[in-house]
C-alpha positions as CSV (number, residue, x, y, z in Angstrom):
1,M,10.6,-8.4,-18.0
2,A,7.4,-7.5,-19.8
3,G,7.0,-4.4,-17.5
4,L,10.6,-3.3,-18.2
5,K,10.1,-3.7,-22.0
6,F,7.2,-1.3,-21.7
7,L,9.3,1.2,-19.8
8,F,11.9,1.2,-22.5
9,L,9.3,1.9,-25.1
10,L,7.6,4.8,-23.3
11,P,9.4,7.6,-25.2
12,F,7.9,6.1,-28.4
13,C,4.3,5.6,-27.2
14,M,3.1,8.4,-29.4
15,L,4.1,6.3,-32.4
16,M,2.2,3.2,-31.3
17,S,-1.3,2.3,-32.2
18,T,-3.9,2.9,-29.4
19,E,-4.5,-0.8,-29.1
20,N,-0.8,-1.6,-28.8
21,A,-0.3,1.1,-26.2
22,H,-3.2,-0.4,-24.1
23,I,-1.6,-3.8,-24.3
24,Q,1.8,-2.4,-23.2
25,E,0.0,-0.6,-20.4
26,R,-1.7,-3.7,-19.2
27,L,1.6,-5.6,-19.2
28,F,3.3,-2.9,-17.1
29,L,0.4,-2.8,-14.6
30,S,0.5,-6.6,-14.4
31,S,4.2,-6.4,-13.5
32,L,3.2,-4.0,-10.7
33,G,0.6,-6.5,-9.4
34,L,-2.4,-4.4,-10.6
35,V,-5.2,-6.0,-12.6
36,N,-6.2,-2.6,-14.1
37,R,-5.3,1.0,-13.9
38,P,-6.6,2.6,-10.6
39,R,-9.2,5.3,-11.0
40,P,-9.7,6.8,-7.6
41,S,-12.8,8.9,-7.0
42,I,-11.2,11.1,-4.3
43,H,-7.6,12.0,-3.5
44,G,-7.6,11.9,0.3
45,P,-4.7,13.0,2.5
46,V,-1.7,10.7,2.6
47,P,-1.0,9.4,6.2
48,S,2.2,11.0,7.6
49,V,3.5,7.6,8.5
50,L,3.5,6.5,4.8
51,W,5.2,9.7,3.7
52,K,8.0,9.1,6.2
53,M,8.4,5.5,5.1
54,F,8.5,6.6,1.4
55,K,11.0,9.3,2.1
56,K,13.2,6.9,4.0
57,T,13.4,4.5,1.1
58,E,14.4,7.3,-1.2
59,K,17.4,8.4,1.0
60,K,18.6,5.0,2.2
61,H,21.5,3.5,0.2
62,E,21.0,0.0,1.5
63,W,17.5,-1.2,2.5
64,D,15.6,-4.4,2.5
65,P,12.4,-4.0,0.4
66,C,10.9,-7.1,2.0
67,T,10.6,-5.8,5.5
68,V,8.6,-3.0,7.2
69,P,10.6,-2.0,10.3
70,E,8.0,0.6,11.4
71,Y,5.7,-2.3,12.2
72,G,8.3,-5.0,12.9
73,V,7.0,-7.4,10.2
74,R,8.0,-8.7,6.8
75,G,6.2,-7.1,3.9
76,N,6.5,-5.1,0.7
77,I,3.0,-3.6,0.6
78,V,1.4,-1.2,3.2
79,R,-2.2,-0.2,2.7
80,Y,-4.3,2.2,4.7
81,V,-7.7,0.6,4.1
82,L,-10.6,3.1,4.5
83,D,-13.7,2.3,6.7
84,Q,-16.8,1.8,4.5
85,G,-19.2,1.5,7.4
86,R,-21.5,4.0,9.1
87,V,-22.8,5.2,12.5
88,I,-25.6,3.0,13.7
89,A,-28.7,4.9,14.8
90,D,-30.1,3.1,17.9
91,S,-32.5,5.0,20.0
92,S,-34.1,1.9,21.5
93,S,-31.1,0.6,23.5
94,G,-32.0,2.7,26.6
95,C,-28.4,4.0,26.7
96,P,-28.4,7.8,26.9
97,A,-24.7,8.1,26.2
98,C,-23.8,5.4,23.7
99,M,-22.7,5.3,20.2
100,E,-22.2,2.4,17.8
101,H,-20.2,2.5,14.7
102,Y,-20.4,-0.3,12.1
103,L,-16.9,-0.8,10.6
104,Y,-16.3,-2.6,7.3
105,F,-12.9,-3.0,5.6
106,N,-12.7,-4.5,2.1
107,M,-10.0,-7.2,2.3
108,S,-10.5,-8.2,-1.4
109,V,-8.0,-5.4,-2.3
110,L,-5.3,-8.0,-1.3
111,E,-4.2,-10.3,-4.1
112,D,-4.4,-14.0,-3.6
113,A,-0.6,-14.3,-3.7
114,E,-0.2,-11.8,-0.8
115,Q,0.7,-13.1,2.7
116,L,-0.9,-11.0,5.4
117,S,1.7,-9.9,7.9
118,L,-0.2,-7.4,10.0
119,A,-3.7,-5.9,10.2
120,Q,-3.9,-3.1,12.8
121,L,-7.1,-1.2,13.5
122,E,-6.4,2.5,14.3
123,V,-9.1,4.5,15.9
124,R,-9.0,8.2,16.7
125,F,-11.4,10.9,17.8
126,K,-12.3,13.2,14.9
127,H,-10.6,16.6,15.2
128,H,-12.8,19.3,16.8
129,S,-15.7,16.7,17.2
130,F,-15.7,17.6,21.0
131,P,-15.0,20.9,22.7
132,E,-11.6,21.3,24.4
133,S,-13.3,21.5,27.8
134,R,-14.3,17.8,27.5
135,K,-10.8,16.4,26.8
136,D,-10.8,14.5,30.2
137,L,-13.8,12.4,29.3
138,A,-13.5,8.7,29.8
139,F,-15.3,6.0,27.8
140,N,-15.9,2.3,27.8
141,M,-15.0,1.0,24.3
142,H,-16.2,-2.4,23.1
143,L,-15.2,-4.0,19.8
144,Y,-17.5,-6.8,18.4
145,R,-17.0,-9.1,15.5
146,V,-20.2,-9.4,13.4
147,L,-20.8,-13.1,12.7
148,R,-23.7,-12.9,10.3
149,S,-26.1,-10.5,8.7
150,A,-28.7,-9.6,11.3
151,L,-32.3,-10.5,10.3
152,K,-35.3,-8.4,11.3
153,G,-36.4,-9.4,14.8
154,M,-33.1,-11.2,15.6
155,A,-31.4,-10.2,18.8
156,R,-28.2,-8.4,17.9
157,E,-26.3,-10.2,20.6
158,S,-26.7,-13.4,18.7
159,S,-25.1,-12.0,15.6
160,R,-21.9,-10.5,17.2
161,R,-19.1,-11.6,19.4
162,L,-17.1,-9.5,21.8
163,L,-13.5,-9.2,20.8
164,L,-12.2,-6.8,23.4
165,S,-13.3,-4.2,25.9
166,Q,-11.3,-1.4,27.5
167,S,-11.5,2.1,29.0
168,V,-10.2,5.0,26.9
169,Q,-9.7,8.7,27.4
170,Y,-10.9,11.3,25.0
171,T,-7.6,12.2,23.4
172,P,-6.2,13.4,20.0
173,G,-4.0,10.4,19.9
174,T,-4.6,7.0,18.1
175,I,-5.9,3.8,19.7
176,R,-4.5,0.7,18.1
177,F,-5.7,-2.9,18.0
178,N,-4.0,-5.9,16.4
179,L,-6.6,-7.7,14.3
180,T,-4.3,-9.8,12.1
181,D,-6.0,-13.1,12.7
182,L,-9.5,-11.7,12.2
183,A,-8.5,-9.9,9.0
184,E,-7.0,-13.2,7.7
185,S,-10.3,-14.9,8.2
186,W,-12.1,-12.0,6.3
187,R,-10.2,-13.0,3.2
188,R,-12.3,-16.1,2.9
189,P,-15.5,-15.8,0.8
190,G,-18.6,-15.0,2.9
191,K,-16.7,-14.4,6.1
192,N,-16.4,-10.7,6.3
193,Y,-19.4,-9.1,8.0
194,G,-17.4,-6.3,9.6
195,M,-17.3,-5.2,13.2
196,V,-19.2,-3.0,15.6
197,L,-17.3,-0.4,17.7
198,A,-19.4,0.6,20.7
199,L,-18.5,3.7,22.7
200,Q,-20.2,4.5,26.1
201,L,-19.6,7.2,28.6
202,H,-18.6,6.1,32.1
203,A,-21.6,5.8,34.4
204,T,-20.2,8.5,36.7
205,C,-20.8,11.0,33.9
206,L,-24.5,10.3,33.6
207,S,-25.7,11.0,37.2
208,N,-27.0,14.5,36.3
209,E,-28.3,16.2,33.2
210,V,-25.3,18.5,33.4
211,D,-22.2,17.2,35.1
212,Q,-19.4,19.8,35.5
213,D,-16.8,17.1,36.1
214,C,-17.5,15.2,32.9
215,G,-18.6,18.2,30.9
216,V,-21.5,16.2,29.4
217,E,-24.9,17.8,28.5
218,I,-27.8,15.3,28.0
219,V,-29.7,16.6,25.0
220,H,-32.3,15.4,22.4
221,K,-34.6,13.2,24.5
222,G,-32.0,12.0,26.9
223,H,-29.1,11.3,24.5
224,A,-25.7,12.7,25.1
225,Q,-23.6,14.4,22.5
226,M,-20.9,11.9,21.5
227,P,-17.6,12.5,19.8
228,E,-17.1,11.3,16.2
229,L,-14.6,8.5,15.4
230,V,-12.4,7.8,12.4
231,A,-11.2,4.2,11.9
232,T,-8.6,2.9,9.5
233,L,-7.2,-0.6,9.0
234,V,-3.4,-0.6,8.4
235,V,-2.6,-3.7,6.4
236,V,0.9,-4.9,5.8
237,S,1.4,-7.8,3.4
238,L,4.1,-9.7,1.5
239,N,3.9,-10.7,-2.1
240,P,6.7,-13.3,-2.4
241,Q,6.5,-13.2,-6.2
242,Q,7.8,-9.6,-6.1
243,C,10.1,-9.9,-3.2
244,R,13.2,-12.1,-3.0
245,S,14.9,-10.6,0.0
246,R,17.9,-9.5,-1.9
247,K,19.7,-6.4,-1.0
248,K,20.1,-4.0,-3.9
249,R,22.2,-1.0,-4.6
250,S,20.4,2.3,-4.7
251,A,19.7,3.8,-8.1
252,Y,22.1,6.2,-9.6
253,Y,22.2,8.7,-12.5
254,L,24.1,7.7,-15.6
255,P,25.4,10.0,-18.2
256,V,24.4,9.6,-21.8
257,T,27.4,8.3,-23.8
258,P,27.9,7.8,-27.6
259,S,29.9,4.6,-27.0
260,N,28.5,1.5,-28.7
261,V,29.8,-0.8,-26.0
262,C,27.3,-2.6,-23.7
263,K,26.5,-0.4,-20.7
264,P,23.6,1.2,-18.8
265,R,22.0,4.2,-20.6
266,R,20.0,6.8,-18.7
267,L,16.2,6.7,-19.1
268,Y,13.8,8.8,-17.0
269,I,10.2,7.7,-16.7
270,D,7.8,10.6,-16.1
271,F,4.4,9.3,-15.0
272,K,2.7,12.5,-16.1
273,D,3.8,11.7,-19.7
274,V,1.7,8.6,-19.7
275,G,-1.3,10.1,-17.9
276,W,-0.8,8.3,-14.5
277,Q,-0.5,11.4,-12.3
278,D,-4.1,11.0,-11.2
279,W,-3.4,7.8,-9.2
280,I,0.4,7.8,-8.5
281,I,1.1,10.1,-5.6
282,A,4.9,9.7,-5.5
283,P,7.4,9.6,-7.1
284,Q,6.4,11.8,-10.1
285,G,8.9,9.8,-12.1
286,Y,12.1,7.8,-11.7
287,V,15.4,6.9,-13.4
288,A,14.8,3.5,-14.9
289,N,17.8,3.2,-17.2
290,Y,18.2,0.5,-19.8
291,C,21.0,-1.7,-21.3
292,H,22.3,-1.0,-24.8
293,G,25.4,-1.7,-26.8
294,E,27.5,-4.3,-28.4
295,C,29.4,-7.2,-26.9
296,P,32.5,-7.3,-29.2
297,F,35.3,-9.9,-29.3
298,P,37.3,-10.1,-27.1
299,L,35.0,-9.5,-24.2
300,S,36.7,-7.4,-21.6
301,E,36.2,-7.8,-17.8
302,S,34.2,-4.6,-17.7
303,L,31.5,-6.2,-19.9
304,N,30.6,-8.8,-17.2
305,G,30.5,-11.6,-19.7
306,T,29.8,-15.2,-18.8
307,N,32.0,-18.1,-20.1
308,H,29.2,-18.8,-22.6
309,A,29.2,-15.2,-23.8
310,I,33.0,-15.3,-24.2
311,L,32.8,-18.4,-26.4
312,Q,29.9,-17.0,-28.3
313,T,31.8,-13.8,-29.2
314,L,34.7,-16.0,-30.3
315,V,32.5,-18.1,-32.6
316,H,30.8,-14.9,-33.9
317,S,34.2,-13.4,-34.9
318,F,34.7,-16.4,-37.2
319,D,31.1,-16.8,-38.4
320,P,29.2,-13.5,-37.9
321,E,26.3,-14.4,-40.2
322,E,25.4,-17.6,-38.5
323,T,26.2,-16.8,-34.9
324,P,25.0,-13.5,-33.3
325,Q,26.8,-11.6,-30.7
326,P,25.7,-12.0,-27.0
327,C,23.0,-9.7,-25.8
328,C,23.5,-6.7,-23.6
329,V,21.1,-7.2,-20.7
330,P,20.6,-6.0,-17.1
331,I,22.6,-8.0,-14.5
332,K,22.0,-5.9,-11.4
333,L,18.8,-3.9,-10.6
334,S,17.5,-1.8,-7.8
335,P,14.1,-1.5,-6.1
336,I,11.9,1.6,-5.9
337,S,8.9,2.5,-3.7
338,M,5.6,3.9,-5.0
339,L,2.7,5.7,-3.2
340,Y,-0.6,5.5,-5.0
341,Y,-4.4,5.4,-4.7
342,D,-6.2,2.2,-5.5
343,N,-9.7,1.8,-6.9
344,N,-11.2,1.9,-3.4
345,D,-9.4,5.3,-2.6
346,N,-7.1,3.6,-0.2
347,V,-3.5,4.9,0.0
348,V,-1.0,2.2,-0.7
349,L,2.8,2.2,-0.2
350,R,4.4,-0.6,-2.3
351,H,8.0,-1.7,-2.8
352,Y,9.0,-3.0,-6.2
353,E,12.1,-4.9,-7.0
354,D,14.1,-4.9,-10.3
355,M,12.8,-1.5,-11.4
356,V,16.2,0.4,-12.0
357,V,19.0,-0.9,-14.1
358,D,22.3,-0.5,-12.3
359,E,24.7,-2.7,-14.2
360,C,24.7,-4.4,-17.7
361,G,26.5,-7.4,-19.0
362,C,26.8,-9.6,-22.0
363,R,24.8,-12.8,-21.9
């Protein structure tokens, strides 16, 4: 509830001391599962899949925030983790048409409490990296797990293990590999040395310096021009502390009313007002609402009072100075989804429960 308390106090932030405002901000970020406020260095494009998933949660009246049907797994957090690797320059391999790309994905972005549901490597050829005339090219693709840091003079074969090998076509589409087990092992300290993605033209494309069928020209001391690759790791995880698999009603707008009876009151949170527009992609704000009002005697059915609250109002009517009225509190809340950049410039889609007050009651 610390996060919700902060939400209710947002309109009065200008009246707070700077130190108190920072404390409230940390409390709210903690309720969102964030250690500190993200400060992305770049604002890369949001993957279209994440936009579609976000839009669907906005329109859907009944949805389970603890599953990701697009990937067929349980989860409430979807991350597009960027590759922090590089192309490996290797002119001594004797392969005139090979390319190796070292891939590294930082799995420390996952919190300890998160349960990994899916880690899917997505590889695609970079747009316009190859002429249209070469779209029929075929490659052998090999994916290796790096076992340890390679020392000078050590044979590279001893520091890597082949995970898979397959033939692929040069295509604008995406090639996907399930690496869930491997990514889970990367979460352990000292176990993540990354991977190597090796790409080699089929042997039939290398018989001549210029092969009309393959469209390959051998240039620069016998090396072929190779297409550029873009690799991303899609990570779906479940934080059970923030997901209880309960179906919630969608948020709705509530009119402002002068009545002093316990009921939901409308409260809109604008992320721009608190200076968070630089890391929150969407939504720009949302209707959080809050509970306010009295719980008078006798409690009517509309006030959703418990038996204890009914008795407390009865005692309060006889002894108002010693016995307070029951409190007006949220009894039904709804989830929302957020798209944001983390400190590693990854795009994250995250579902949060208990963010919108739908109903209030006396407790």
